[in-house]
C-alpha positions as CSV (number, residue, x, y, z in Angstrom):
1,M,68.9,140.9,162.6
2,S,65.6,139.7,161.7
3,K,64.9,136.2,160.3
4,V,64.0,137.6,156.9
5,V,67.2,139.6,156.6
6,A,69.3,136.7,157.9
7,T,67.7,134.4,155.1
8,Y,68.7,136.7,152.3
9,W,72.0,138.0,153.7
10,D,73.4,134.8,155.1
11,N,76.8,134.3,153.4
12,S,77.8,131.5,155.7
13,S,78.3,129.0,152.9
14,A,80.4,131.4,150.9
15,I,82.4,132.6,153.8
16,S,83.0,129.1,155.2
17,M,84.5,127.8,151.9
18,P,88.2,128.6,151.4
19,A,89.0,130.9,148.4
20,K,90.6,128.2,146.3
21,T,87.6,125.9,146.6
22,R,85.3,128.8,145.7
23,A,87.4,129.5,142.6
24,K,87.4,125.9,141.5
25,T,83.6,125.7,141.9
26,A,83.3,128.9,139.9
27,R,85.4,127.5,137.0
28,R,83.4,124.3,136.9
29,T,80.1,126.2,136.4
30,E,81.5,128.0,133.3
31,T,81.3,126.2,130.0
32,A,84.8,124.9,129.1
33,T,85.9,123.9,125.7
34,P,87.0,120.2,125.6
35,Q,90.6,119.6,124.7
36,W,89.7,117.2,121.9
37,F,87.7,120.0,120.2
38,V,90.7,122.4,120.3
39,F,92.9,119.6,118.9
40,A,90.3,118.9,116.2
41,I,90.2,122.6,115.1
42,I,94.0,122.8,114.9
43,A,94.2,119.5,113.0
44,S,91.5,120.7,110.6
45,I,93.3,124.0,109.9
46,T,96.6,122.2,109.4
47,F,95.0,119.7,107.0
48,M,93.3,122.5,105.0
49,L,96.6,124.4,104.8
50,C,98.4,121.3,103.5
51,M,95.7,120.6,101.0
52,A,95.8,124.2,99.7
53,I,99.6,124.0,99.3
54,N,99.5,120.6,97.5
55,L,96.7,121.7,95.2
56,R,98.6,124.8,94.2
57,A,101.7,122.7,93.6
58,Y,99.7,120.2,91.5
59,T,98.2,122.9,89.3
60,E,101.6,124.5,88.7
61,M,103.1,121.1,87.9
62,S,100.3,120.4,85.4
63,S,100.8,123.7,83.6
64,E,104.6,123.1,83.5
65,I,104.0,119.6,82.0
66,E,101.7,121.1,79.4
67,Q,104.2,123.8,78.5
68,N,107.0,121.2,78.3
69,E,104.9,119.1,75.9
70,R,104.2,122.1,73.7
71,L,107.8,123.1,73.6
72,S,108.9,119.6,72.8
73,V,106.5,119.5,69.8
74,E,107.8,122.9,68.6
75,L,111.4,121.8,69.1
76,E,110.8,118.7,66.9
77,R,109.1,120.8,64.2
78,L,112.0,123.4,64.2
79,T,114.6,120.6,64.1
80,N,112.9,119.0,61.1
81,E,112.7,122.4,59.4
82,N,116.3,123.1,60.1
83,L,117.3,119.7,58.6
84,A,115.3,120.5,55.5
85,I,117.0,123.9,55.1
86,Q,120.5,122.4,55.6
87,E,119.7,119.8,52.9
88,E,118.5,122.6,50.6
89,I,121.7,124.6,51.3
90,N,123.9,121.5,50.6
91,N,122.0,120.9,47.3
92,L,122.4,124.5,46.3
93,K,126.1,124.3,46.8
94,T,126.8,121.0,45.1
95,D,123.9,119.8,42.9
96,P,124.0,121.3,39.3
97,R,120.4,120.6,38.6
98,T,119.2,122.5,41.7
99,I,121.5,125.4,40.9
100,E,120.1,125.6,37.3
101,R,116.5,125.4,38.6
102,E,117.0,128.2,41.0
103,A,118.9,130.3,38.4
104,R,115.9,129.9,36.0
105,K,113.5,131.0,38.8
106,I,115.3,134.4,38.9
107,G,115.5,134.7,35.1
108,L,119.0,133.6,34.4
109,G,119.9,131.1,31.6
110,R,122.8,129.6,29.7
111,P,124.6,131.6,27.1
112,N,122.8,131.7,23.7
113,E,119.6,130.4,25.3
114,K,116.3,132.1,24.9
115,I,114.3,132.4,28.1
116,L,110.5,132.8,28.0
117,V,109.2,135.1,30.7
118,P,105.5,135.0,31.3
119,I,103.8,138.4,31.3
120,N,101.2,138.8,34.0
């Protein structure tokens, strides 16, 4: 071989190195991702997932609290209305003045009593 061909075709450095050494050298020349970077990515994804779950749970809890307060107010209003109706029922059963007042509302009166009915 000529000197020019020997210069370009000389593989003595590649041939003289064992295969394992050549593979290690090839890996070192590639750009490798650091281990801390992979850990940081995994930790970030886990953190974002936890935050999303907690945010959803917080919003659901807030809506449940609001609904509970609305239902408590409505329950109190209905309880008061129920007590008023029970009191009115009791008065209609036992109080003569209430019975007479309600009877006059529907046009009833005592015997020999004249009832004035407004004409509208």
